[in-house]
C-alpha positions, 0 to 999 in steps of 0.5 A, a space after each residue: 500500500 502507498 501512503 501520503 506522508 506527514 512532514 513532522 518535527 523531529 529531533 534529528 540533528 547534524 553531528 559531524 562532517 569529515 572530509 573537505 569542508 571548503 567551498 570548492 566544487 573541485 572534487 578529486 575523483 579518488 576521494 568520492 566515498 563508495 561505501 559506508 559501514 558501522 561495525 557490529 558494536 557501533 563503536 567503529 565506522 568504515 568508509 571506502 572510496 574510489 581511490 581504493 582506500 579504507 578509512 576507519 573512525 572510532 567513537 570519541 568517548 570524550 565527547 557526549 553523544 555520537 561523535 567519531 574521530 579518525 582511527 586509521 587509513 590504509 590502501 586496500 586495493 590498487 588498480 590492476 590490468 587483466 591482460 587476458 581480457 584487456 580490461 582495466 580493474 579499478 581500485 574502487 571499493 564496492 563494499 566493506 563488511 566487518 567480521 565478528 570481533 574475537 580479540 583486540 584486533 578488528 577484521 574486515 572484508 573489503 572488495 573491488 570489482 574482482 578481488 576480496 581481501 580480509 584485513 586485520 587492523 590492530 594496535 602495534 607497539 613501536 619499540 626502539 633500542 634506547 640504551 646499552 647496559 653493561 653486564 656486571 660480570 662482563 664489563 665489555 658486554 653491552 646488551 641493547 635494551 628495547 623501550 616502547 616509543 609509540 603505539 601505531 594502528 597497523 593494517 595487514 591483509 590476512 587473506 586474498 580471495 581472488 579469481 572467483 568472479 568473472 563479473 563485477 562483485 556487487 555484494 559481500 555478506 558475512 554469515 551469522 556462523 562467523 566462519 563463512 561469507 558470500 560474494 555476489 556478482 552479476 550472474 553468480 553467488 559464491 560461498 567462502 570459508 574465511 580461512 580458505 582463500 583458494 576455493 569457494 562454492 558456487 551456490 547460485 548461477 543464473 548464467 544462461 548457456 547462451 548469453 544472448 538469452 540473458 534477461 536479468 542480473 543479480 543486483 544484491 545479496 545478503 545472509 539472514 541475520 540469524 539463520 546461517 543457511 538462509 540468504 536472499 538475492 535481488 534481481 534487475 527484474 524487481 524480484 527478491 529470492 529467498 534461498 535455503 542452502 540445506 535444500 541443495 548445493 546449488 540454490 537456483 531453485 529459490 524457496 520464496 520469491 518476493 515480487 509485485 506484478 506491474 499494472 500493464 496500464 503503467 508499463 513503459 520503456 523505462 519500467 524494467 529499469 526503474 523496477 530493478 532492485 538496487 539494494 536489499 536488507 534484512 531487519 535485525 530480527 530477520 522478520 522483514 526485508 527492505 528493498 529499494 528500486 529507483 522510485 520506491 522503497 518496499 517493506 516485505 514481511 518474510 512470511 508474506 510474498 504476495 505483496 509488500 507490507 508498505 510501498 514508500 514513494 521516494 521521489 515519485 515526482 520524477 516519474 514524468 522526467 524519466 526520459 531526461 534521467 535516462 539521457 543523463 544516466 541518473 536512472 541507473 543510480 543505485 541507492 542503498 537502504 537501511 533499517 534502524 536498530 529497532 526495525 521501526 524506521 528505514 533510511 534511503 537517499 535521494 538527490 540534492 544530497 537529501 536523504 529520508 527517514 520513514 517509519 515502517 508504518 508509512 506515516 512520517 517522512 523526515 527529510 534531511 540534507 547532508 550539506 557542507 552548509 550544515 557544518 558551517 551553520 553548526 559552527 556559526 550557530 545559525 538559526 536558519 540552519 536549525 529551522 531547515 533541519 527541523 522540518 523536512 522540505 519536499 523539493 520540486 524536481 526542477 529544484 533537484 540537483 542530480 549531481 548531488 546524490 546520497 547513494 551510501 549510508 549506514 545506520 548505527 546497530 544499537 542507537 539512532 545515529 546514521 552515517 551518510 556519504 555525500 560525494 567526498 564527505 562523511 556526515 554523522 546525524 543523530 537523534 537528540 532524543 534516544 
């Protein structure tokens, strides 16, 4: 069911901005953020960018509220060239997933189009030779003494999972068993054991014998948060398939399919493009599925595959501009979606650096803007900024800036705080009442 929203007062406020805070519109391509991910505790936050770098932030305990500080940065991937296929493999980080923490070190998976890496991030003591002591019985014997000089944060690749994907990797998802993860590209999904980088098991393969018969591709995949044998994947045809690895080794026969049949009266040239699912997420309790296509956000009950529980219109006013959006390629933008920690709210992005927080009942729409002006206004204590942040504003499509878009975001796993990537800036927003 579709719903008309109330624009209501709220307690969300801008908390922090990382990245270039200047007025210049000169953006280095390598600095554009391509993925954002909180760790399972919410005390750490990771971003990946087009330059192949991973930047980690840690919670700043000395500050009240949800604020973060720089932890470390490392080069995860480098640009490569596939000489067999004459293809350049860019270093852009597509996804980052944190692994369950088992000791003082952090482990996280990062991937570009072809290669997944398991990184260990840990604190390392730098020791130096500080002095020589002379042994009492051997005056001529000089013994070096090591002393602690500094503690640095080091990042080392523990495993490299390569050569398993012929097509571009769009998703990685860690399993609740803490031992395995899946990786998905356009046509296949592979299952990996984190300790074994030499082999993976192919669990979904939708590649037709004749590539001319190809009608759909896999767009996203995710493991169930509780049941280690269940996962889902979405397709460019607008469907979400739930699969159970206990049923067979190759899960091409899905257990359930969630899709909404389109009204033939509304069919157009753009129907298939705008119905392509760009992202899917399970709620933390595993009961609901959230899916995002170009114009809508759909909430599905895992026990009801006939129709979504809610259909939220994100920017329905763009429906009559699809031709222009096709010309400028914006119609192919892949917006992500997120559940809140309690599963009562959902988050997704839009244009003009705007993102929306809806309640799952479809009654309210909080619209916020991740803009550098918010950072300046916070510094200056601007009343105008406080007013614009307090109430969502619905933009006309003529006023929309299609060069500024919120594609990537992450919701804190335990509280109402969100991290949003806007081009080369990372914004933290938090609910003052929680």
